[in-house]
C-alpha positions as protocol buffer text, in pm:
chain_id: "A"
residue {
  index: 1
  type: ILE
  ca { x: 165 y: -17228 z: -8833 }
}
residue {
  index: 2
  type: ASN
  ca { x: -125 y: -17161 z: -8596 }
}
residue {
  index: 3
  type: ALA
  ca { x: -137 y: -17524 z: -8482 }
}
residue {
  index: 4
  type: ILE
  ca { x: 231 y: -17523 z: -8390 }
}
residue {
  index: 5
  type: THR
  ca { x: 248 y: -17176 z: -8236 }
}
residue {
  index: 6
  type: GLY
  ca { x: -71 y: -17242 z: -8040 }
}
residue {
  index: 7
  type: ALA
  ca { x: 50 y: -17569 z: -7892 }
}
residue {
  index: 8
  type: ALA
  ca { x: 77 y: -17576 z: -7515 }
}
residue {
  index: 9
  type: GLY
  ca { x: 332 y: -17820 z: -7382 }
}
residue {
  index: 10
  type: PHE
  ca { x: 449 y: -18129 z: -7563 }
}
residue {
  index: 11
  type: VAL
  ca { x: 274 y: -18189 z: -7892 }
}
residue {
  index: 12
  type: PRO
  ca { x: 444 y: -18393 z: -8166 }
}
residue {
  index: 13
  type: PHE
  ca { x: 367 y: -18267 z: -8517 }
}
residue {
  index: 14
  type: LEU
  ca { x: 436 y: -18434 z: -8848 }
}
residue {
  index: 15
  type: LEU
  ca { x: 469 y: -18154 z: -9104 }
}
residue {
  index: 16
  type: ASP
  ca { x: 425 y: -18326 z: -9439 }
}
residue {
  index: 17
  type: GLY
  ca { x: 486 y: -18124 z: -9753 }
}
residue {
  index: 18
  type: VAL
  ca { x: 654 y: -18168 z: -10089 }
}
residue {
  index: 19
  type: THR
  ca { x: 982 y: -17992 z: -10156 }
}
residue {
  index: 20
  type: GLY
  ca { x: 919 y: -17620 z: -10201 }
}
residue {
  index: 21
  type: SER
  ca { x: 583 y: -17625 z: -10021 }
}
residue {
  index: 22
  type: GLY
  ca { x: 700 y: -17398 z: -9737 }
}
residue {
  index: 23
  type: LYS
  ca { x: 815 y: -17622 z: -9453 }
}
residue {
  index: 24
  type: THR
  ca { x: 1110 y: -17392 z: -9376 }
}
residue {
  index: 25
  type: GLU
  ca { x: 873 y: -17095 z: -9368 }
}
residue {
  index: 26
  type: VAL
  ca { x: 658 y: -17279 z: -9114 }
}
residue {
  index: 27
  type: TYR
  ca { x: 970 y: -17351 z: -8906 }
}
residue {
  index: 28
  type: LEU
  ca { x: 1067 y: -16982 z: -8916 }
}
residue {
  index: 29
  type: HIS
  ca { x: 723 y: -16866 z: -8800 }
}
residue {
  index: 30
  type: ALA
  ca { x: 727 y: -17121 z: -8518 }
}
residue {
  index: 31
  type: ILE
  ca { x: 1079 y: -17013 z: -8416 }
}
residue {
  index: 32
  type: GLU
  ca { x: 977 y: -16645 z: -8419 }
}
residue {
  index: 33
  type: ALA
  ca { x: 686 y: -16727 z: -8187 }
}
residue {
  index: 34
  type: CYS
  ca { x: 922 y: -16927 z: -7965 }
}
residue {
  index: 35
  type: LEU
  ca { x: 1166 y: -16634 z: -7946 }
}
residue {
  index: 36
  type: ALA
  ca { x: 883 y: -16392 z: -7870 }
}
residue {
  index: 37
  type: ARG
  ca { x: 808 y: -16604 z: -7562 }
}
residue {
  index: 38
  type: GLY
  ca { x: 1175 y: -16576 z: -7456 }
}
residue {
  index: 39
  type: ARG
  ca { x: 1248 y: -16943 z: -7528 }
}
residue {
  index: 40
  type: GLN
  ca { x: 1520 y: -17136 z: -7711 }
}
residue {
  index: 41
  type: ALA
  ca { x: 1471 y: -17333 z: -8034 }
}
residue {
  index: 42
  type: LEU
  ca { x: 1668 y: -17633 z: -8159 }
}
residue {
  index: 43
  type: VAL
  ca { x: 1663 y: -17728 z: -8528 }
}
residue {
  index: 44
  type: LEU
  ca { x: 1811 y: -18063 z: -8631 }
}
residue {
  index: 45
  type: VAL
  ca { x: 1919 y: -18122 z: -8990 }
}
residue {
  index: 46
  type: PRO
  ca { x: 2040 y: -18455 z: -9129 }
}
residue {
  index: 47
  type: GLU
  ca { x: 2377 y: -18346 z: -9264 }
}
residue {
  index: 48
  type: ILE
  ca { x: 2636 y: -18072 z: -9238 }
}
residue {
  index: 49
  type: GLY
  ca { x: 2592 y: -17984 z: -9605 }
}
residue {
  index: 50
  type: LEU
  ca { x: 2241 y: -17850 z: -9539 }
}
residue {
  index: 51
  type: THR
  ca { x: 2357 y: -17624 z: -9259 }
}
residue {
  index: 52
  type: PRO
  ca { x: 2510 y: -17322 z: -9446 }
}
residue {
  index: 53
  type: GLN
  ca { x: 2207 y: -17237 z: -9660 }
}
residue {
  index: 54
  type: LEU
  ca { x: 1965 y: -17292 z: -9373 }
}
residue {
  index: 55
  type: LEU
  ca { x: 2182 y: -17081 z: -9141 }
}
residue {
  index: 56
  type: ALA
  ca { x: 2193 y: -16795 z: -9390 }
}
residue {
  index: 57
  type: ARG
  ca { x: 1816 y: -16800 z: -9429 }
}
residue {
  index: 58
  type: PHE
  ca { x: 1754 y: -16819 z: -9054 }
}
residue {
  index: 59
  type: ARG
  ca { x: 2002 y: -16539 z: -8975 }
}
residue {
  index: 60
  type: ALA
  ca { x: 1859 y: -16310 z: -9241 }
}
residue {
  index: 61
  type: ARG
  ca { x: 1502 y: -16370 z: -9127 }
}
residue {
  index: 62
  type: LEU
  ca { x: 1543 y: -16379 z: -8749 }
}
residue {
  index: 63
  type: GLY
  ca { x: 1800 y: -16100 z: -8720 }
}
residue {
  index: 64
  type: ILE
  ca { x: 1981 y: -16268 z: -8432 }
}
residue {
  index: 65
  type: PRO
  ca { x: 2287 y: -16490 z: -8408 }
}
residue {
  index: 66
  type: VAL
  ca { x: 2201 y: -16848 z: -8500 }
}
residue {
  index: 67
  type: HIS
  ca { x: 2444 y: -17095 z: -8350 }
}
residue {
  index: 68
  type: VAL
  ca { x: 2562 y: -17410 z: -8520 }
}
residue {
  index: 69
  type: PHE
  ca { x: 2665 y: -17750 z: -8387 }
}
residue {
  index: 70
  type: HIS
  ca { x: 2800 y: -18041 z: -8589 }
}
residue {
  index: 71
  type: SER
  ca { x: 3094 y: -18279 z: -8610 }
}
residue {
  index: 72
  type: GLY
  ca { x: 3281 y: -18061 z: -8859 }
}
residue {
  index: 73
  type: LEU
  ca { x: 3346 y: -17795 z: -8595 }
}
residue {
  index: 74
  type: SER
  ca { x: 3658 y: -17776 z: -8385 }
}
residue {
  index: 75
  type: ASP
  ca { x: 3637 y: -17885 z: -8023 }
}
residue {
  index: 76
  type: GLY
  ca { x: 3660 y: -17519 z: -7920 }
}
residue {
  index: 77
  type: ASP
  ca { x: 3370 y: -17416 z: -8144 }
}
residue {
  index: 78
  type: CYS
  ca { x: 3159 y: -17703 z: -8012 }
}
residue {
  index: 79
  type: ALA
  ca { x: 3240 y: -17602 z: -7655 }
}
residue {
  index: 80
  type: ARG
  ca { x: 3149 y: -17239 z: -7725 }
}
residue {
  index: 81
  type: THR
  ca { x: 2811 y: -17340 z: -7870 }
}
residue {
  index: 82
  type: TRP
  ca { x: 2746 y: -17574 z: -7578 }
}
residue {
  index: 83
  type: ALA
  ca { x: 2830 y: -17294 z: -7331 }
}
residue {
  index: 84
  type: ALA
  ca { x: 2614 y: -17042 z: -7520 }
}
residue {
  index: 85
  type: CYS
  ca { x: 2320 y: -17282 z: -7499 }
}
residue {
  index: 86
  type: HIS
  ca { x: 2380 y: -17350 z: -7131 }
}
residue {
  index: 87
  type: ASP
  ca { x: 2417 y: -16979 z: -7050 }
}
residue {
  index: 88
  type: ARG
  ca { x: 2094 y: -16892 z: -7237 }
}
residue {
  index: 89
  type: GLN
  ca { x: 2284 y: -16683 z: -7494 }
}
residue {
  index: 90
  type: ALA
  ca { x: 2208 y: -16916 z: -7786 }
}
residue {
  index: 91
  type: ARG
  ca { x: 1841 y: -16862 z: -7870 }
}
residue {
  index: 92
  type: VAL
  ca { x: 1842 y: -17068 z: -8191 }
}
residue {
  index: 93
  type: VAL
  ca { x: 2073 y: -17360 z: -8268 }
}
residue {
  index: 94
  type: VAL
  ca { x: 2093 y: -17549 z: -8597 }
}
residue {
  index: 95
  type: GLY
  ca { x: 2280 y: -17876 z: -8584 }
}
residue {
  index: 96
  type: THR
  ca { x: 2315 y: -18236 z: -8687 }
}
residue {
  index: 97
  type: ARG
  ca { x: 2216 y: -18536 z: -8475 }
}
residue {
  index: 98
  type: SER
  ca { x: 2457 y: -18471 z: -8186 }
}
residue {
  index: 99
  type: ALA
  ca { x: 2295 y: -18130 z: -8128 }
}
residue {
  index: 100
  type: VAL
  ca { x: 2000 y: -18313 z: -7973 }
}
residue {
  index: 101
  type: PHE
  ca { x: 2212 y: -18341 z: -7656 }
}
residue {
  index: 102
  type: LEU
  ca { x: 2276 y: -17965 z: -7617 }
}
residue {
  index: 103
  type: PRO
  ca { x: 2153 y: -17809 z: -7293 }
}
residue {
  index: 104
  type: LEU
  ca { x: 1841 y: -17594 z: -7331 }
}
residue {
  index: 105
  type: PRO
  ca { x: 1756 y: -17425 z: -7001 }
}
residue {
  index: 106
  type: GLU
  ca { x: 1471 y: -17228 z: -7165 }
}
residue {
  index: 107
  type: PRO
  ca { x: 1334 y: -17472 z: -7423 }
}
residue {
  index: 108
  type: GLY
  ca { x: 1050 y: -17366 z: -7647 }
}
residue {
  index: 109
  type: LEU
  ca { x: 1062 y: -17569 z: -7968 }
}
residue {
  index: 110
  type: VAL
  ca { x: 1239 y: -17861 z: -8133 }
}
residue {
  index: 111
  type: VAL
  ca { x: 1236 y: -17905 z: -8511 }
}
residue {
  index: 112
  type: VAL
  ca { x: 1366 y: -18211 z: -8696 }
}
residue {
  index: 113
  type: ASP
  ca { x: 1398 y: -18127 z: -9065 }
}
residue {
  index: 114
  type: GLU
  ca { x: 1391 y: -18422 z: -9308 }
}
residue {
  index: 115
  type: GLU
  ca { x: 1292 y: -18647 z: -9018 }
}
residue {
  index: 116
  type: HIS
  ca { x: 1295 y: -18955 z: -9243 }
}
residue {
  index: 117
  type: ASP
  ca { x: 1668 y: -18926 z: -9320 }
}
residue {
  index: 118
  type: GLY
  ca { x: 1888 y: -19216 z: -9211 }
}
residue {
  index: 119
  type: SER
  ca { x: 2163 y: -18972 z: -9107 }
}
residue {
  index: 120
  type: PHE
  ca { x: 1976 y: -18917 z: -8780 }
}
residue {
  index: 121
  type: LYS
  ca { x: 2074 y: -19269 z: -8675 }
}
residue {
  index: 122
  type: GLN
  ca { x: 2401 y: -19301 z: -8486 }
}
residue {
  index: 123
  type: LEU
  ca { x: 2531 y: -19651 z: -8550 }
}
residue {
  index: 124
  type: ASP
  ca { x: 2879 y: -19637 z: -8389 }
}
residue {
  index: 125
  type: GLY
  ca { x: 2951 y: -19629 z: -8018 }
}
residue {
  index: 126
  type: ILE
  ca { x: 2639 y: -19523 z: -7832 }
}
residue {
  index: 127
  type: ARG
  ca { x: 2353 y: -19598 z: -8070 }
}
residue {
  index: 128
  type: TYR
  ca { x: 2059 y: -19362 z: -8087 }
}
residue {
  index: 129
  type: HIS
  ca { x: 1814 y: -19210 z: -8331 }
}
residue {
  index: 130
  type: ALA
  ca { x: 1821 y: -18830 z: -8301 }
}
residue {
  index: 131
  type: ARG
  ca { x: 1462 y: -18796 z: -8426 }
}
residue {
  index: 132
  type: ASP
  ca { x: 1335 y: -19031 z: -8157 }
}
residue {
  index: 133
  type: PHE
  ca { x: 1550 y: -18872 z: -7889 }
}
residue {
  index: 134
  type: ALA
  ca { x: 1424 y: -18527 z: -7998 }
}
residue {
  index: 135
  type: LEU
  ca { x: 1071 y: -18651 z: -7930 }
}
residue {
  index: 136
  type: TYR
  ca { x: 1178 y: -18785 z: -7591 }
}
residue {
  index: 137
  type: ARG
  ca { x: 1347 y: -18454 z: -7503 }
}
residue {
  index: 138
  type: GLY
  ca { x: 1049 y: -18255 z: -7626 }
}
residue {
  index: 139
  type: LYS
  ca { x: 820 y: -18457 z: -7402 }
}
residue {
  index: 140
  type: SER
  ca { x: 1050 y: -18422 z: -7100 }
}
residue {
  index: 141
  type: MET
  ca { x: 1088 y: -18046 z: -7160 }
}
residue {
  index: 142
  type: GLY
  ca { x: 718 y: -17996 z: -7232 }
}
residue {
  index: 143
  type: VAL
  ca { x: 767 y: -17832 z: -7574 }
}
residue {
  index: 144
  type: PRO
  ca { x: 628 y: -17894 z: -7923 }
}
residue {
  index: 145
  type: VAL
  ca { x: 834 y: -18106 z: -8161 }
}
residue {
  index: 146
  type: VAL
  ca { x: 796 y: -18059 z: -8535 }
}
residue {
  index: 147
  type: LEU
  ca { x: 903 y: -18344 z: -8760 }
}
residue {
  index: 148
  type: GLY
  ca { x: 921 y: -18213 z: -9116 }
}
residue {
  index: 149
  type: SER
  ca { x: 955 y: -18413 z: -9435 }
}
residue {
  index: 150
  type: ALA
  ca { x: 852 y: -18436 z: -9798 }
}
residue {
  index: 151
  type: THR
  ca { x: 867 y: -18815 z: -9759 }
}
residue {
  index: 152
  type: PRO
  ca { x: 783 y: -18900 z: -9396 }
}
residue {
  index: 153
  type: SER
  ca { x: 915 y: -19221 z: -9246 }
}
residue {
  index: 154
  type: LEU
  ca { x: 675 y: -19510 z: -9213 }
}
residue {
  index: 155
  type: GLU
  ca { x: 709 y: -19486 z: -8834 }
}
residue {
  index: 156
  type: SER
  ca { x: 604 y: -19122 z: -8834 }
}
residue {
  index: 157
  type: LEU
  ca { x: 315 y: -19182 z: -9076 }
}
residue {
  index: 158
  type: ASN
  ca { x: 196 y: -19468 z: -8857 }
}
residue {
  index: 159
  type: ASN
  ca { x: 218 y: -19250 z: -8546 }
}
residue {
  index: 160
  type: ALA
  ca { x: 21 y: -18977 z: -8724 }
}
residue {
  index: 161
  type: GLN
  ca { x: -246 y: -19222 z: -8841 }
}
residue {
  index: 162
  type: ALA
  ca { x: -271 y: -19366 z: -8490 }
}
residue {
  index: 163
  type: GLY
  ca { x: -323 y: -19016 z: -8348 }
}
residue {
  index: 164
  type: ARG
  ca { x: 5 y: -19003 z: -8157 }
}
residue {
  index: 165
  type: TYR
  ca { x: 132 y: -18719 z: -8380 }
}
residue {
  index: 166
  type: ARG
  ca { x: -71 y: -18432 z: -8516 }
}
residue {
  index: 167
  type: HIS
  ca { x: -47 y: -18457 z: -8895 }
}
residue {
  index: 168
  type: LEU
  ca { x: -13 y: -18124 z: -9075 }
}
residue {
  index: 169
  type: ARG
  ca { x: -10 y: -18129 z: -9455 }
}
residue {
  index: 170
  type: LEU
  ca { x: 116 y: -17855 z: -9685 }
}
């Protein structure tokens, strides 16, 4: 928690911990620190099915509205979330891979939960990997990016071993 909350500017972290080790708790502490600085946080999850339980936990803990963004929403709901982000009203957003494109005028933190999951890859139309684009956005915005996983991808493990990511183990 101290490593992430004490990071100045862009620092990529690989948060490696078995299921139940407390990765979500680390995310929550980092988000609270981000909010205390008056910044916005973006949390990417691999699939819509993970969103409801994570949202409930975040809302209960943070005590603020937590916005959601995924393909299961109506066009109007997506537009409202986009506008709330743009207008600095959305302080925390939880979403699937397309949420990586949301505007964040006051960025403070990007989290990619289950970073190894293949669902972050968009294979139709414009192809991209949301995890990799989250790292690119984090660098361009000058904010820490936390990649969390119980089973990190080989790419992320290699980047951690090479010193490109800071490896945090739970």
